C-alpha positions as CSV (number, residue, x, y, z in Angstrom):
1,M,39.4,177.2,107.0
2,R,43.2,176.4,106.7
3,G,44.5,173.7,109.2
4,K,47.3,174.1,111.7
5,F,50.8,172.7,111.6
6,I,52.3,171.4,114.8
7,T,55.8,169.8,115.0
8,L,57.7,167.9,117.7
9,E,61.4,168.3,118.1
10,G,64.2,167.1,120.4
11,I,67.5,165.2,120.4
12,D,67.5,161.5,119.9
13,G,66.4,159.9,123.2
14,A,64.3,162.8,124.4
15,G,61.1,160.8,124.0
16,K,59.2,163.1,121.6
17,S,58.1,160.3,119.3
18,S,56.4,158.5,122.1
19,H,54.0,161.4,122.5
20,V,52.9,161.7,118.8
21,A,50.0,159.2,119.0
22,W,48.4,160.6,122.1
23,I,48.7,164.2,120.9
24,A,47.0,163.2,117.7
25,D,44.2,161.5,119.7
26,W,44.0,164.5,122.0
27,L,43.4,166.8,119.0
28,R,40.9,164.4,117.4
29,A,38.9,164.3,120.6
30,R,38.4,168.0,120.2
31,G,37.2,167.7,116.7
32,R,40.4,168.2,114.6
33,D,41.1,166.0,111.6
34,V,44.7,165.1,112.1
35,L,47.4,163.9,109.7
36,V,50.3,162.4,111.5
37,T,53.6,162.3,109.6
38,R,57.4,162.5,110.1
39,E,60.7,163.8,108.8
40,P,62.7,162.8,107.0
41,G,60.0,160.7,105.3
42,G,56.2,161.2,105.1
43,T,56.0,160.3,101.4
44,P,57.2,157.3,99.4
45,V,60.2,159.3,98.1
46,G,60.8,160.8,101.5
47,E,60.8,157.4,103.2
48,R,63.4,156.1,100.6
49,L,65.6,159.2,101.3
50,R,65.1,158.5,105.1
51,E,66.6,155.1,104.7
52,L,69.7,156.5,103.0
53,L,70.1,159.3,105.5
54,L,69.9,157.0,108.6
55,S,72.1,154.3,107.2
56,E,74.6,155.3,104.5
57,P,77.7,157.4,105.1
58,M,77.7,160.5,102.9
59,D,79.2,163.9,102.4
60,L,77.8,166.6,104.7
61,R,76.4,168.7,101.8
62,T,74.8,165.6,100.4
63,E,73.2,164.9,103.7
64,T,71.9,168.4,104.0
65,L,70.5,168.5,100.4
66,L,68.8,165.1,100.9
67,V,67.1,166.4,104.1
68,F,65.7,169.4,102.1
69,A,64.8,167.2,99.1
70,A,62.7,165.0,101.3
71,R,61.1,168.1,102.9
72,Q,60.2,169.6,99.6
73,E,58.4,166.4,98.6
74,H,56.8,166.2,102.0
75,L,55.5,169.8,101.8
76,A,54.2,169.4,98.2
77,M,52.6,166.0,98.5
78,R,51.3,165.9,102.1
79,I,51.7,168.9,104.3
80,E,50.4,171.7,102.1
81,P,47.4,169.7,100.6
82,A,46.3,168.6,104.1
83,L,46.5,172.1,105.6
84,A,44.7,173.6,102.5
85,A,41.9,171.0,103.1
86,G,41.5,172.2,106.8
87,R,43.3,169.3,108.4
88,W,45.8,169.7,111.2
89,V,49.2,168.2,110.5
90,L,51.3,166.8,113.3
91,S,54.9,166.1,112.2
92,D,57.8,164.4,114.1
93,R,60.5,166.9,113.1
94,F,60.7,169.7,110.5
95,T,63.2,172.4,109.6
96,D,64.2,173.2,113.2
97,A,65.8,169.7,113.2
98,T,68.0,170.6,110.2
99,F,69.3,173.7,111.9
100,A,70.0,171.7,115.0
101,Y,71.5,168.5,113.5
102,Q,73.2,169.7,110.3
103,G,73.8,173.2,111.6
104,G,74.6,172.8,115.2
105,G,75.8,169.2,115.2
106,R,77.7,169.0,111.9
107,G,78.6,172.7,111.4
108,V,76.8,173.5,108.2
109,P,76.9,177.3,107.9
110,R,73.7,179.0,108.9
111,A,73.6,181.1,105.8
112,A,73.5,177.9,103.7
113,L,70.6,176.4,105.7
114,E,68.7,179.7,105.6
115,A,69.0,179.8,101.8
116,L,67.8,176.3,101.5
117,E,64.9,176.9,103.9
118,Q,63.9,180.1,101.9
119,W,64.0,178.1,98.7
120,V,62.0,175.1,99.9
121,H,59.4,176.9,102.0
122,G,60.0,180.6,102.2
123,G,58.3,182.1,105.2
124,F,56.2,179.1,106.0
125,Q,56.8,177.7,109.5
126,P,54.9,175.5,112.0
127,D,52.2,177.2,113.9
128,L,53.5,175.5,117.1
129,T,56.6,173.5,117.9
130,L,57.0,171.3,121.0
131,Y,60.6,170.9,121.9
132,F,61.3,168.1,124.2
133,D,64.4,169.1,126.1
134,L,66.6,166.5,127.9
135,P,70.3,166.5,129.1
136,V,72.4,164.6,126.7
137,A,73.6,162.1,129.3
138,V,70.1,161.1,130.1
139,A,69.1,160.9,126.4
140,R,72.1,158.7,125.6
141,A,71.3,156.3,128.5
142,R,67.8,156.0,127.2
143,L,69.1,155.2,123.7
144,E,71.5,152.5,125.0
145,A,68.6,150.9,126.9
146,A,66.4,150.8,123.9
147,A,66.1,147.7,121.8
148,G,67.3,147.7,118.2
149,A,70.4,148.9,116.4
150,P,71.1,152.6,116.5
151,D,71.0,154.5,113.3
152,R,73.8,156.7,111.9
153,F,72.7,159.8,114.0
154,E,72.1,157.9,117.2
155,R,75.7,156.6,117.0
156,E,77.2,160.1,117.2
157,D,79.1,161.1,120.4
158,A,77.9,163.2,123.3
159,G,79.7,166.2,121.9
160,F,77.6,166.1,118.8
161,F,74.4,166.0,120.8
162,D,75.6,168.8,123.1
163,R,75.9,171.0,120.0
164,V,72.5,169.9,118.7
165,R,70.8,170.7,122.0
166,T,72.6,174.1,122.1
167,A,71.3,174.8,118.6
168,Y,67.8,173.9,119.5
169,H,67.9,176.3,122.4
170,A,69.2,179.1,120.1
171,R,66.4,178.4,117.6
172,A,63.8,178.4,120.4
173,A,65.1,181.7,121.7
174,G,64.6,183.4,118.3
175,S,61.2,181.8,117.5
176,S,59.0,184.5,119.1
177,G,57.2,181.9,121.1
178,R,56.5,179.4,118.4
179,I,58.8,176.9,119.9
180,R,57.7,175.8,123.4
181,I,60.2,174.0,125.6
182,V,58.9,170.9,127.4
183,D,61.1,169.4,130.3
184,A,61.4,165.8,129.0
185,G,63.2,164.8,132.2
186,Q,60.1,164.7,134.3
187,R,58.0,161.7,134.9
188,P,55.9,160.7,131.8
189,D,52.7,162.0,133.4
190,E,54.3,165.3,134.2
191,V,55.7,165.6,130.6
192,K,52.2,164.9,129.3
193,K,50.8,167.5,131.6
194,Q,53.2,170.1,130.2
195,V,52.3,169.3,126.7
196,E,48.5,169.3,127.4
197,E,48.8,172.8,129.0
198,V,50.5,174.1,125.8
199,L,48.0,172.5,123.5
200,L,45.1,173.9,125.6
201,S,46.5,177.4,125.3
202,F,47.2,176.9,121.6
203,C,43.8,175.6,120.7
204,E,41.9,178.3,122.6
């Protein structure tokens, strides 16, 4: 039996990455064999591309093509083989992030992104996407309080993240229920409760 593909999305600072480990443990406790991965990255080639994307200034088209190059490698080497083997795949970001960041944030034409999406993975989409939604001001405050130097995307201004958030909402509205919005502004236990309710419904 083919596995399921679950992705986590959200603007930087929304807290989605902090939920990856416990979601994987939650699924494993219910008998699922889970592969945890991330984008950009997930493969040796993808991780090298991730380093470039997060640190080096580059042309917008180069950035967009590198994102999809890393995704192609990710799909071919990790995601598709795992799903075919019956494993569940949990990924920190996927193509929704590209429509939000490169499309909404940077202004790449939607038609260009749709063409690349079709070329790389056709009609293949996650079975479920958890979108951690948070006001930009709150997310930026969290980023500023975090340790470590911000990457190239985290250094963008509030206007950029407003556009990214708007694009995520538009993507969710057109997803036919695939993208489930989680209010990431609640207390951690409340956020976890929301996620668990979605997972329970999905797994049933």
